[in-house]
mmCIF file of the N, C-alpha and C atoms, coordinates in Angstrom:
data_MODEL
# 
_entry.id   MODEL 
# 
loop_
_atom_site.group_PDB 
_atom_site.id 
_atom_site.type_symbol 
_atom_site.label_atom_id 
_atom_site.label_alt_id 
_atom_site.label_comp_id 
_atom_site.label_asym_id 
_atom_site.label_entity_id 
_atom_site.label_seq_id 
_atom_site.pdbx_PDB_ins_code 
_atom_site.Cartn_x 
_atom_site.Cartn_y 
_atom_site.Cartn_z 
_atom_site.occupancy 
_atom_site.B_iso_or_equiv 
_atom_site.pdbx_formal_charge 
_atom_site.auth_seq_id 
_atom_site.auth_comp_id 
_atom_site.auth_asym_id 
_atom_site.auth_atom_id 
_atom_site.pdbx_PDB_model_num 
ATOM 1   N N  . MET A 1 1  ? 79.567 108.822 136.073 1.00 0.00 ? 1  MET A N  1 
ATOM 2   C CA . MET A 1 1  ? 79.579 107.211 135.470 1.00 0.00 ? 1  MET A CA 1 
ATOM 3   C C  . MET A 1 1  ? 77.875 106.604 135.459 1.00 0.00 ? 1  MET A C  1 
ATOM 4   N N  . VAL A 1 2  ? 77.956 106.454 134.670 1.00 0.00 ? 2  VAL A N  1 
ATOM 5   C CA . VAL A 1 2  ? 76.221 105.032 135.158 1.00 0.00 ? 2  VAL A CA 1 
ATOM 6   C C  . VAL A 1 2  ? 76.581 103.822 135.048 1.00 0.00 ? 2  VAL A C  1 
ATOM 7   N N  . ILE A 1 3  ? 76.746 102.721 136.053 1.00 0.00 ? 3  ILE A N  1 
ATOM 8   C CA . ILE A 1 3  ? 76.760 101.386 135.898 1.00 0.00 ? 3  ILE A CA 1 
ATOM 9   C C  . ILE A 1 3  ? 77.054 100.965 134.817 1.00 0.00 ? 3  ILE A C  1 
ATOM 10  N N  . ASP A 1 4  ? 76.126 101.243 133.954 1.00 0.00 ? 4  ASP A N  1 
ATOM 11  C CA . ASP A 1 4  ? 76.004 99.979  132.686 1.00 0.00 ? 4  ASP A CA 1 
ATOM 12  C C  . ASP A 1 4  ? 77.374 100.882 132.117 1.00 0.00 ? 4  ASP A C  1 
ATOM 13  N N  . ASP A 1 5  ? 77.575 101.984 132.462 1.00 0.00 ? 5  ASP A N  1 
ATOM 14  C CA . ASP A 1 5  ? 78.599 102.153 131.362 1.00 0.00 ? 5  ASP A CA 1 
ATOM 15  C C  . ASP A 1 5  ? 80.557 101.703 131.766 1.00 0.00 ? 5  ASP A C  1 
ATOM 16  N N  . LEU A 1 6  ? 80.098 101.469 132.563 1.00 0.00 ? 6  LEU A N  1 
ATOM 17  C CA . LEU A 1 6  ? 81.551 100.536 133.478 1.00 0.00 ? 6  LEU A CA 1 
ATOM 18  C C  . LEU A 1 6  ? 81.646 98.878  132.239 1.00 0.00 ? 6  LEU A C  1 
ATOM 19  N N  . PRO A 1 7  ? 82.794 99.148  132.398 1.00 0.00 ? 7  PRO A N  1 
ATOM 20  C CA . PRO A 1 7  ? 83.476 97.637  131.288 1.00 0.00 ? 7  PRO A CA 1 
ATOM 21  C C  . PRO A 1 7  ? 83.441 96.544  132.152 1.00 0.00 ? 7  PRO A C  1 
ATOM 22  N N  . GLY A 1 8  ? 83.385 94.931  131.334 1.00 0.00 ? 8  GLY A N  1 
ATOM 23  C CA . GLY A 1 8  ? 83.089 94.059  132.029 1.00 0.00 ? 8  GLY A CA 1 
ATOM 24  C C  . GLY A 1 8  ? 84.410 93.347  132.129 1.00 0.00 ? 8  GLY A C  1 
ATOM 25  N N  . ARG A 1 9  ? 84.511 92.395  131.992 1.00 0.00 ? 9  ARG A N  1 
ATOM 26  C CA . ARG A 1 9  ? 86.082 91.547  131.917 1.00 0.00 ? 9  ARG A CA 1 
ATOM 27  C C  . ARG A 1 9  ? 86.556 91.917  130.847 1.00 0.00 ? 9  ARG A C  1 
ATOM 28  N N  . ASP A 1 10 ? 87.721 92.380  130.925 1.00 0.00 ? 10 ASP A N  1 
ATOM 29  C CA . ASP A 1 10 ? 89.083 92.671  130.300 1.00 0.00 ? 10 ASP A CA 1 
ATOM 30  C C  . ASP A 1 10 ? 88.144 93.945  129.827 1.00 0.00 ? 10 ASP A C  1 
ATOM 31  N N  . GLY A 1 11 ? 88.056 94.782  130.595 1.00 0.00 ? 11 GLY A N  1 
ATOM 32  C CA . GLY A 1 11 ? 88.219 95.543  130.077 1.00 0.00 ? 11 GLY A CA 1 
ATOM 33  C C  . GLY A 1 11 ? 86.782 95.579  129.210 1.00 0.00 ? 11 GLY A C  1 
ATOM 34  N N  . LEU A 1 12 ? 86.072 95.409  128.318 1.00 0.00 ? 12 LEU A N  1 
ATOM 35  C CA . LEU A 1 12 ? 85.177 95.104  127.600 1.00 0.00 ? 12 LEU A CA 1 
ATOM 36  C C  . LEU A 1 12 ? 83.687 95.704  128.512 1.00 0.00 ? 12 LEU A C  1 
ATOM 37  N N  . PRO A 1 13 ? 83.037 96.381  127.544 1.00 0.00 ? 13 PRO A N  1 
ATOM 38  C CA . PRO A 1 13 ? 81.472 96.180  128.243 1.00 0.00 ? 13 PRO A CA 1 
ATOM 39  C C  . PRO A 1 13 ? 80.580 95.070  128.073 1.00 0.00 ? 13 PRO A C  1 
ATOM 40  N N  . ALA A 1 14 ? 80.037 94.883  129.428 1.00 0.00 ? 14 ALA A N  1 
ATOM 41  C CA . ALA A 1 14 ? 79.541 93.190  129.045 1.00 0.00 ? 14 ALA A CA 1 
ATOM 42  C C  . ALA A 1 14 ? 78.156 93.364  127.748 1.00 0.00 ? 14 ALA A C  1 
ATOM 43  N N  . VAL A 1 15 ? 77.890 92.025  127.954 1.00 0.00 ? 15 VAL A N  1 
ATOM 44  C CA . VAL A 1 15 ? 77.200 91.942  126.278 1.00 0.00 ? 15 VAL A CA 1 
ATOM 45  C C  . VAL A 1 15 ? 75.642 92.892  127.019 1.00 0.00 ? 15 VAL A C  1 
ATOM 46  N N  . GLY A 1 16 ? 75.502 92.900  127.705 1.00 0.00 ? 16 GLY A N  1 
ATOM 47  C CA . GLY A 1 16 ? 73.858 93.342  127.699 1.00 0.00 ? 16 GLY A CA 1 
ATOM 48  C C  . GLY A 1 16 ? 73.997 94.411  127.653 1.00 0.00 ? 16 GLY A C  1 
ATOM 49  N N  . GLN A 1 17 ? 75.056 95.521  127.435 1.00 0.00 ? 17 GLN A N  1 
ATOM 50  C CA . GLN A 1 17 ? 74.914 96.592  127.323 1.00 0.00 ? 17 GLN A CA 1 
ATOM 51  C C  . GLN A 1 17 ? 74.626 97.173  125.999 1.00 0.00 ? 17 GLN A C  1 
ATOM 52  N N  . LEU A 1 18 ? 75.262 96.134  124.998 1.00 0.00 ? 18 LEU A N  1 
ATOM 53  C CA . LEU A 1 18 ? 75.006 96.492  123.850 1.00 0.00 ? 18 LEU A CA 1 
ATOM 54  C C  . LEU A 1 18 ? 73.070 95.642  123.288 1.00 0.00 ? 18 LEU A C  1 
ATOM 55  N N  . ARG A 1 19 ? 72.456 96.502  122.435 1.00 0.00 ? 19 ARG A N  1 
ATOM 56  C CA . ARG A 1 19 ? 70.872 96.236  122.586 1.00 0.00 ? 19 ARG A CA 1 
ATOM 57  C C  . ARG A 1 19 ? 71.259 95.536  121.413 1.00 0.00 ? 19 ARG A C  1 
ATOM 58  N N  . GLU A 1 20 ? 69.946 94.180  121.475 1.00 0.00 ? 20 GLU A N  1 
ATOM 59  C CA . GLU A 1 20 ? 69.322 93.120  120.456 1.00 0.00 ? 20 GLU A CA 1 
ATOM 60  C C  . GLU A 1 20 ? 69.975 93.562  118.923 1.00 0.00 ? 20 GLU A C  1 
ATOM 61  N N  . ARG A 1 21 ? 69.188 94.885  118.497 1.00 0.00 ? 21 ARG A N  1 
ATOM 62  C CA . ARG A 1 21 ? 69.538 94.859  117.528 1.00 0.00 ? 21 ARG A CA 1 
ATOM 63  C C  . ARG A 1 21 ? 70.491 95.828  117.408 1.00 0.00 ? 21 ARG A C  1 
ATOM 64  N N  . GLU A 1 22 ? 71.653 95.905  117.795 1.00 0.00 ? 22 GLU A N  1 
ATOM 65  C CA . GLU A 1 22 ? 73.356 96.414  117.431 1.00 0.00 ? 22 GLU A CA 1 
ATOM 66  C C  . GLU A 1 22 ? 73.934 95.250  117.717 1.00 0.00 ? 22 GLU A C  1 
ATOM 67  N N  . VAL A 1 23 ? 73.874 94.424  118.245 1.00 0.00 ? 23 VAL A N  1 
ATOM 68  C CA . VAL A 1 23 ? 74.307 92.783  118.079 1.00 0.00 ? 23 VAL A CA 1 
ATOM 69  C C  . VAL A 1 23 ? 74.167 92.028  116.492 1.00 0.00 ? 23 VAL A C  1 
ATOM 70  N N  . ASN A 1 24 ? 72.620 92.013  116.164 1.00 0.00 ? 24 ASN A N  1 
ATOM 71  C CA . ASN A 1 24 ? 72.721 91.589  115.003 1.00 0.00 ? 24 ASN A CA 1 
ATOM 72  C C  . ASN A 1 24 ? 72.792 91.680  113.984 1.00 0.00 ? 24 ASN A C  1 
ATOM 73  N N  . VAL A 1 25 ? 72.642 93.535  114.337 1.00 0.00 ? 25 VAL A N  1 
ATOM 74  C CA . VAL A 1 25 ? 73.588 94.367  112.595 1.00 0.00 ? 25 VAL A CA 1 
ATOM 75  C C  . VAL A 1 25 ? 75.148 94.155  112.738 1.00 0.00 ? 25 VAL A C  1 
ATOM 76  N N  . LEU A 1 26 ? 76.031 94.286  114.377 1.00 0.00 ? 26 LEU A N  1 
ATOM 77  C CA . LEU A 1 26 ? 76.880 94.151  113.991 1.00 0.00 ? 26 LEU A CA 1 
ATOM 78  C C  . LEU A 1 26 ? 77.605 91.840  113.439 1.00 0.00 ? 26 LEU A C  1 
ATOM 79  N N  . ARG A 1 27 ? 76.127 91.165  113.898 1.00 0.00 ? 27 ARG A N  1 
ATOM 80  C CA . ARG A 1 27 ? 76.199 89.852  113.288 1.00 0.00 ? 27 ARG A CA 1 
ATOM 81  C C  . ARG A 1 27 ? 76.730 90.138  111.551 1.00 0.00 ? 27 ARG A C  1 
ATOM 82  N N  . MET A 1 28 ? 75.788 90.706  111.376 1.00 0.00 ? 28 MET A N  1 
ATOM 83  C CA . MET A 1 28 ? 75.220 91.025  109.508 1.00 0.00 ? 28 MET A CA 1 
ATOM 84  C C  . MET A 1 28 ? 76.874 91.544  109.191 1.00 0.00 ? 28 MET A C  1 
ATOM 85  N N  . ALA A 1 29 ? 76.613 92.682  109.344 1.00 0.00 ? 29 ALA A N  1 
ATOM 86  C CA . ALA A 1 29 ? 78.057 93.381  108.887 1.00 0.00 ? 29 ALA A CA 1 
ATOM 87  C C  . ALA A 1 29 ? 79.621 92.594  109.248 1.00 0.00 ? 29 ALA A C  1 
ATOM 88  N N  . ALA A 1 30 ? 79.871 90.962  110.073 1.00 0.00 ? 30 ALA A N  1 
ATOM 89  C CA . ALA A 1 30 ? 80.346 90.398  109.942 1.00 0.00 ? 30 ALA A CA 1 
ATOM 90  C C  . ALA A 1 30 ? 80.666 89.031  108.534 1.00 0.00 ? 30 ALA A C  1 
ATOM 91  N N  . THR A 1 31 ? 79.896 89.194  107.819 1.00 0.00 ? 31 THR A N  1 
ATOM 92  C CA . THR A 1 31 ? 79.193 88.844  106.937 1.00 0.00 ? 31 THR A CA 1 
ATOM 93  C C  . THR A 1 31 ? 79.472 89.589  105.871 1.00 0.00 ? 31 THR A C  1 
ATOM 94  N N  . GLY A 1 32 ? 80.611 90.529  105.397 1.00 0.00 ? 32 GLY A N  1 
ATOM 95  C CA . GLY A 1 32 ? 80.258 91.630  104.779 1.00 0.00 ? 32 GLY A CA 1 
ATOM 96  C C  . GLY A 1 32 ? 79.268 93.137  104.229 1.00 0.00 ? 32 GLY A C  1 
ATOM 97  N N  . ALA A 1 33 ? 78.108 92.387  104.741 1.00 0.00 ? 33 ALA A N  1 
ATOM 98  C CA . ALA A 1 33 ? 77.562 93.407  104.271 1.00 0.00 ? 33 ALA A CA 1 
ATOM 99  C C  . ALA A 1 33 ? 77.751 94.627  104.680 1.00 0.00 ? 33 ALA A C  1 
ATOM 100 N N  . GLU A 1 34 ? 76.767 95.415  103.803 1.00 0.00 ? 34 GLU A N  1 
ATOM 101 C CA . GLU A 1 34 ? 77.244 96.898  103.588 1.00 0.00 ? 34 GLU A CA 1 
ATOM 102 C C  . GLU A 1 34 ? 75.335 97.322  104.447 1.00 0.00 ? 34 GLU A C  1 
ATOM 103 N N  . PRO A 1 35 ? 75.508 98.680  104.811 1.00 0.00 ? 35 PRO A N  1 
ATOM 104 C CA . PRO A 1 35 ? 74.308 99.151  105.543 1.00 0.00 ? 35 PRO A CA 1 
ATOM 105 C C  . PRO A 1 35 ? 73.048 98.956  104.628 1.00 0.00 ? 35 PRO A C  1 
ATOM 106 N N  . ARG A 1 36 ? 73.136 99.367  103.220 1.00 0.00 ? 36 ARG A N  1 
ATOM 107 C CA . ARG A 1 36 ? 71.975 98.893  102.542 1.00 0.00 ? 36 ARG A CA 1 
ATOM 108 C C  . ARG A 1 36 ? 71.784 97.196  102.261 1.00 0.00 ? 36 ARG A C  1 
ATOM 109 N N  . GLU A 1 37 ? 72.206 95.818  102.428 1.00 0.00 ? 37 GLU A N  1 
ATOM 110 C CA . GLU A 1 37 ? 72.104 94.784  102.637 1.00 0.00 ? 37 GLU A CA 1 
ATOM 111 C C  . GLU A 1 37 ? 71.356 95.220  104.017 1.00 0.00 ? 37 GLU A C  1 
ATOM 112 N N  . ILE A 1 38 ? 72.147 95.629  104.853 1.00 0.00 ? 38 ILE A N  1 
ATOM 113 C CA . ILE A 1 38 ? 71.373 95.055  105.756 1.00 0.00 ? 38 ILE A CA 1 
ATOM 114 C C  . ILE A 1 38 ? 70.004 95.545  106.376 1.00 0.00 ? 38 ILE A C  1 
ATOM 115 N N  . SER A 1 39 ? 70.394 96.579  105.720 1.00 0.00 ? 39 SER A N  1 
ATOM 116 C CA . SER A 1 39 ? 68.502 96.804  105.744 1.00 0.00 ? 39 SER A CA 1 
ATOM 117 C C  . SER A 1 39 ? 67.244 96.769  105.500 1.00 0.00 ? 39 SER A C  1 
ATOM 118 N N  . GLY A 1 40 ? 66.117 96.357  105.657 1.00 0.00 ? 40 GLY A N  1 
ATOM 119 C CA . GLY A 1 40 ? 64.962 95.117  105.906 1.00 0.00 ? 40 GLY A CA 1 
ATOM 120 C C  . GLY A 1 40 ? 64.986 94.161  106.363 1.00 0.00 ? 40 GLY A C  1 
ATOM 121 N N  . HIS A 1 41 ? 66.185 93.672  107.224 1.00 0.00 ? 41 HIS A N  1 
ATOM 122 C CA . HIS A 1 41 ? 66.352 92.079  107.512 1.00 0.00 ? 41 HIS A CA 1 
ATOM 123 C C  . HIS A 1 41 ? 65.491 92.903  108.674 1.00 0.00 ? 41 HIS A C  1 
ATOM 124 N N  . ASP A 1 42 ? 66.113 93.331  110.029 1.00 0.00 ? 42 ASP A N  1 
ATOM 125 C CA . ASP A 1 42 ? 65.648 93.308  111.537 1.00 0.00 ? 42 ASP A CA 1 
ATOM 126 C C  . ASP A 1 42 ? 64.986 95.391  111.430 1.00 0.00 ? 42 ASP A C  1 
ATOM 127 N N  . VAL A 1 43 ? 66.209 96.325  110.393 1.00 0.00 ? 43 VAL A N  1 
ATOM 128 C CA . VAL A 1 43 ? 66.184 97.418  111.041 1.00 0.00 ? 43 VAL A CA 1 
ATOM 129 C C  . VAL A 1 43 ? 65.990 97.355  108.924 1.00 0.00 ? 43 VAL A C  1 
ATOM 130 N N  . PRO A 1 44 ? 64.999 98.626  109.781 1.00 0.00 ? 44 PRO A N  1 
ATOM 131 C CA . PRO A 1 44 ? 64.909 99.080  108.392 1.00 0.00 ? 44 PRO A CA 1 
ATOM 132 C C  . PRO A 1 44 ? 64.954 100.254 107.176 1.00 0.00 ? 44 PRO A C  1 
ATOM 133 N N  . LEU A 1 45 ? 66.141 101.454 107.682 1.00 0.00 ? 45 LEU A N  1 
ATOM 134 C CA . LEU A 1 45 ? 66.608 102.333 106.533 1.00 0.00 ? 45 LEU A CA 1 
ATOM 135 C C  . LEU A 1 45 ? 68.232 101.639 106.089 1.00 0.00 ? 45 LEU A C  1 
ATOM 136 N N  . PRO A 1 46 ? 68.650 101.917 105.648 1.00 0.00 ? 46 PRO A N  1 
ATOM 137 C CA . PRO A 1 46 ? 70.053 102.135 106.163 1.00 0.00 ? 46 PRO A CA 1 
ATOM 138 C C  . PRO A 1 46 ? 71.373 102.653 107.144 1.00 0.00 ? 46 PRO A C  1 
ATOM 139 N N  . GLY A 1 47 ? 70.494 104.492 106.709 1.00 0.00 ? 47 GLY A N  1 
ATOM 140 C CA . GLY A 1 47 ? 71.147 105.141 107.936 1.00 0.00 ? 47 GLY A CA 1 
ATOM 141 C C  . GLY A 1 47 ? 70.911 104.403 109.885 1.00 0.00 ? 47 GLY A C  1 
ATOM 142 N N  . THR A 1 48 ? 69.718 104.031 110.034 1.00 0.00 ? 48 THR A N  1 
ATOM 143 C CA . THR A 1 48 ? 69.861 103.516 111.223 1.00 0.00 ? 48 THR A CA 1 
ATOM 144 C C  . THR A 1 48 ? 70.366 102.223 111.367 1.00 0.00 ? 48 THR A C  1 
ATOM 145 N N  . VAL A 1 49 ? 70.800 101.406 110.309 1.00 0.00 ? 49 VAL A N  1 
ATOM 146 C CA . VAL A 1 49 ? 71.796 100.242 110.335 1.00 0.00 ? 49 VAL A CA 1 
ATOM 147 C C  . VAL A 1 49 ? 73.212 101.005 110.369 1.00 0.00 ? 49 VAL A C  1 
ATOM 148 N N  . ARG A 1 50 ? 73.416 102.342 109.962 1.00 0.00 ? 50 ARG A N  1 
ATOM 149 C CA . ARG A 1 50 ? 74.775 103.641 110.360 1.00 0.00 ? 50 ARG A CA 1 
ATOM 150 C C  . ARG A 1 50 ? 74.454 102.869 112.410 1.00 0.00 ? 50 ARG A C  1 
ATOM 151 N N  . ASN A 1 51 ? 73.629 103.971 112.413 1.00 0.00 ? 51 ASN A N  1 
ATOM 152 C CA . ASN A 1 51 ? 73.203 104.865 114.039 1.00 0.00 ? 51 ASN A CA 1 
ATOM 153 C C  . ASN A 1 51 ? 73.763 103.034 114.241 1.00 0.00 ? 51 ASN A C  1 
ATOM 154 N N  . HIS A 1 52 ? 73.337 101.704 114.379 1.00 0.00 ? 52 HIS A N  1 
ATOM 155 C CA . HIS A 1 52 ? 73.393 100.898 115.460 1.00 0.00 ? 52 HIS A CA 1 
ATOM 156 C C  . HIS A 1 52 ? 75.237 100.423 115.617 1.00 0.00 ? 52 HIS A C  1 
ATOM 157 N N  . LEU A 1 53 ? 75.746 100.762 114.370 1.00 0.00 ? 53 LEU A N  1 
ATOM 158 C CA . LEU A 1 53 ? 76.629 100.147 113.729 1.00 0.00 ? 53 LEU A CA 1 
ATOM 159 C C  . LEU A 1 53 ? 77.845 101.330 114.370 1.00 0.00 ? 53 LEU A C  1 
ATOM 160 N N  . THR A 1 54 ? 77.558 102.436 114.525 1.00 0.00 ? 54 THR A N  1 
ATOM 161 C CA . THR A 1 54 ? 78.218 103.110 115.030 1.00 0.00 ? 54 THR A CA 1 
ATOM 162 C C  . THR A 1 54 ? 77.806 103.234 116.811 1.00 0.00 ? 54 THR A C  1 
ATOM 163 N N  . SER A 1 55 ? 76.757 102.821 117.001 1.00 0.00 ? 55 SER A N  1 
ATOM 164 C CA . SER A 1 55 ? 76.604 102.878 118.474 1.00 0.00 ? 55 SER A CA 1 
ATOM 165 C C  . SER A 1 55 ? 76.990 102.082 119.075 1.00 0.00 ? 55 SER A C  1 
ATOM 166 N N  . SER A 1 56 ? 77.676 100.414 118.329 1.00 0.00 ? 56 SER A N  1 
ATOM 167 C CA . SER A 1 56 ? 78.182 99.163  118.774 1.00 0.00 ? 56 SER A CA 1 
ATOM 168 C C  . SER A 1 56 ? 79.331 99.823  118.754 1.00 0.00 ? 56 SER A C  1 
ATOM 169 N N  . VAL A 1 57 ? 80.517 100.145 117.793 1.00 0.00 ? 57 VAL A N  1 
ATOM 170 C CA . VAL A 1 57 ? 81.626 101.044 118.076 1.00 0.00 ? 57 VAL A CA 1 
ATOM 171 C C  . VAL A 1 57 ? 82.150 101.194 119.297 1.00 0.00 ? 57 VAL A C  1 
ATOM 172 N N  . VAL A 1 58 ? 81.299 102.531 119.613 1.00 0.00 ? 58 VAL A N  1 
ATOM 173 C CA . VAL A 1 58 ? 81.320 103.903 120.648 1.00 0.00 ? 58 VAL A CA 1 
ATOM 174 C C  . VAL A 1 58 ? 81.351 102.356 121.772 1.00 0.00 ? 58 VAL A C  1 
ATOM 175 N N  . LYS A 1 59 ? 80.607 102.223 122.344 1.00 0.00 ? 59 LYS A N  1 
ATOM 176 C CA . LYS A 1 59 ? 79.790 100.341 123.092 1.00 0.00 ? 59 LYS A CA 1 
ATOM 177 C C  . LYS A 1 59 ? 81.568 99.775  123.671 1.00 0.00 ? 59 LYS A C  1 
ATOM 178 N N  . LEU A 1 60 ? 82.041 99.015  122.770 1.00 0.00 ? 60 LEU A N  1 
ATOM 179 C CA . LEU A 1 60 ? 82.790 98.328  122.263 1.00 0.00 ? 60 LEU A CA 1 
ATOM 180 C C  . LEU A 1 60 ? 84.440 98.682  123.407 1.00 0.00 ? 60 LEU A C  1 
ATOM 181 N N  . PRO A 1 61 ? 84.917 99.722  122.985 1.00 0.00 ? 61 PRO A N  1 
ATOM 182 C CA . PRO A 1 61 ? 85.173 100.592 121.942 1.00 0.00 ? 61 PRO A CA 1 
ATOM 183 C C  . PRO A 1 61 ? 85.737 99.795  120.986 1.00 0.00 ? 61 PRO A C  1 
ATOM 184 N N  . ALA A 1 62 ? 86.112 100.215 119.843 1.00 0.00 ? 62 ALA A N  1 
ATOM 185 C CA . ALA A 1 62 ? 86.028 99.957  119.008 1.00 0.00 ? 62 ALA A CA 1 
ATOM 186 C C  . ALA A 1 62 ? 86.801 101.074 117.880 1.00 0.00 ? 62 ALA A C  1 
ATOM 187 N N  . ARG A 1 63 ? 87.966 100.980 117.090 1.00 0.00 ? 63 ARG A N  1 
ATOM 188 C CA . ARG A 1 63 ? 88.323 101.593 116.349 1.00 0.00 ? 63 ARG A CA 1 
ATOM 189 C C  . ARG A 1 63 ? 87.544 102.318 114.922 1.00 0.00 ? 63 ARG A C  1 
ATOM 190 N N  . ASN A 1 64 ? 86.656 101.216 114.459 1.00 0.00 ? 64 ASN A N  1 
ATOM 191 C CA . ASN A 1 64 ? 85.957 101.357 113.192 1.00 0.00 ? 64 ASN A CA 1 
ATOM 192 C C  . ASN A 1 64 ? 84.513 99.184  113.315 1.00 0.00 ? 64 ASN A C  1 
ATOM 193 N N  . ARG A 1 65 ? 83.777 99.784  112.382 1.00 0.00 ? 65 ARG A N  1 
ATOM 194 C CA . ARG A 1 65 ? 82.954 98.457  112.426 1.00 0.00 ? 65 ARG A CA 1 
ATOM 195 C C  . ARG A 1 65 ? 83.429 96.716  112.167 1.00 0.00 ? 65 ARG A C  1 
ATOM 196 N N  . ILE A 1 66 ? 84.609 97.179  111.677 1.00 0.00 ? 66 ILE A N  1 
ATOM 197 C CA . ILE A 1 66 ? 85.616 95.527  111.299 1.00 0.00 ? 66 ILE A CA 1 
ATOM 198 C C  . ILE A 1 66 ? 85.886 95.613  112.865 1.00 0.00 ? 66 ILE A C  1 
ATOM 199 N N  . ASP A 1 67 ? 86.565 97.018  113.940 1.00 0.00 ? 67 ASP A N  1 
ATOM 200 C CA . ASP A 1 67 ? 86.909 95.833  114.440 1.00 0.00 ? 67 ASP A CA 1 
ATOM 201 C C  . ASP A 1 67 ? 86.356 95.795  115.636 1.00 0.00 ? 67 ASP A C  1 
ATOM 202 N N  . GLY A 1 68 ? 85.116 96.320  115.957 1.00 0.00 ? 68 GLY A N  1 
ATOM 203 C CA . GLY A 1 68 ? 84.126 96.243  116.709 1.00 0.00 ? 68 GLY A CA 1 
ATOM 204 C C  . GLY A 1 68 ? 83.814 94.766  116.218 1.00 0.00 ? 68 GLY A C  1 
ATOM 205 N N  . VAL A 1 69 ? 83.537 94.389  115.276 1.00 0.00 ? 69 VAL A N  1 
ATOM 206 C CA . VAL A 1 69 ? 83.202 92.621  114.920 1.00 0.00 ? 69 VAL A CA 1 
ATOM 207 C C  . VAL A 1 69 ? 84.047 91.907  115.045 1.00 0.00 ? 69 VAL A C  1 
ATOM 208 N N  . ARG A 1 70 ? 85.539 92.586  114.904 1.00 0.00 ? 70 ARG A N  1 
ATOM 209 C CA . ARG A 1 70 ? 86.516 91.169  115.481 1.00 0.00 ? 70 ARG A CA 1 
ATOM 210 C C  . ARG A 1 70 ? 86.475 91.295  117.177 1.00 0.00 ? 70 ARG A C  1 
ATOM 211 N N  . ILE A 1 71 ? 86.285 92.632  117.439 1.00 0.00 ? 71 ILE A N  1 
ATOM 212 C CA . ILE A 1 71 ? 86.064 92.387  120.049 1.00 0.00 ? 71 ILE A CA 1 
ATOM 213 C C  . ILE A 1 71 ? 84.665 91.699  119.710 1.00 0.00 ? 71 ILE A C  1 
ATOM 214 N N  . ALA A 1 72 ? 83.570 91.711  119.260 1.00 0.00 ? 72 ALA A N  1 
ATOM 215 C CA . ALA A 1 72 ? 82.762 90.917  119.504 1.00 0.00 ? 72 ALA A CA 1 
ATOM 216 C C  . ALA A 1 72 ? 83.252 89.583  119.311 1.00 0.00 ? 72 ALA A C  1 
ATOM 217 N N  . HIS A 1 73 ? 83.411 89.131  118.043 1.00 0.00 ? 73 HIS A N  1 
ATOM 218 C CA . HIS A 1 73 ? 83.390 87.953  117.644 1.00 0.00 ? 73 HIS A CA 1 
ATOM 219 C C  . HIS A 1 73 ? 84.665 87.188  118.322 1.00 0.00 ? 73 HIS A C  1 
ATOM 220 N N  . GLY A 1 74 ? 85.507 88.230  119.258 1.00 0.00 ? 74 GLY A N  1 
ATOM 221 C CA . GLY A 1 74 ? 86.433 87.783  120.177 1.00 0.00 ? 74 GLY A CA 1 
ATOM 222 C C  . GLY A 1 74 ? 85.691 87.040  121.990 1.00 0.00 ? 74 GLY A C  1 
ATOM 223 N N  . ALA A 1 75 ? 84.650 87.142  121.749 1.00 0.00 ? 75 ALA A N  1 
ATOM 224 C CA . ALA A 1 75 ? 84.259 88.074  123.421 1.00 0.00 ? 75 ALA A CA 1 
ATOM 225 C C  . ALA A 1 75 ? 83.253 86.725  122.847 1.00 0.00 ? 75 ALA A C  1 
ATOM 226 N N  . GLY A 1 76 ? 82.712 86.289  121.952 1.00 0.00 ? 76 GLY A N  1 
ATOM 227 C CA . GLY A 1 76 ? 81.629 85.460  121.597 1.00 0.00 ? 76 GLY A CA 1 
ATOM 228 C C  . GLY A 1 76 ? 80.447 85.591  121.645 1.00 0.00 ? 76 GLY A C  1 
ATOM 229 N N  . TRP A 1 77 ? 80.389 87.104  121.579 1.00 0.00 ? 77 TRP A N  1 
ATOM 230 C CA . TRP A 1 77 ? 78.972 87.562  121.483 1.00 0.00 ? 77 TRP A CA 1 
ATOM 231 C C  . TRP A 1 77 ? 78.715 86.879  119.971 1.00 0.00 ? 77 TRP A C  1 
ATOM 232 N N  . ILE A 1 78 ? 79.059 86.926  119.177 1.00 0.00 ? 78 ILE A N  1 
ATOM 233 C CA . ILE A 1 78 ? 78.796 86.468  117.679 1.00 0.00 ? 78 ILE A CA 1 
ATOM 234 C C  . ILE A 1 78 ? 79.929 85.286  116.815 1.00 0.00 ? 78 ILE A C  1 
ATOM 235 N N  . PRO A 1 79 ? 79.072 84.619  116.021 1.00 0.00 ? 79 PRO A N  1 
ATOM 236 C CA . PRO A 1 79 ? 79.800 83.710  115.430 1.00 0.00 ? 79 PRO A CA 1 
ATOM 237 C C  . PRO A 1 79 ? 80.895 83.963  114.644 1.00 0.00 ? 79 PRO A C  1 
# 
């Protein structure tokens, strides 16, 4: 097991395990924005946005991006 894979408090990963772009994409997804709407801000392509969302969901671990947003919000990582 890689040290970065160890969970943080409450079984959640430490925020440092989510890359800045993953957190930014989750923040924009929290507003209800779709990948094509998010693309162009910090991430150039909708497919890359989906990859960041998927990566975030796996790291949290969440059931889907909505659950990922809920977990990140509950942990105080996004407003």
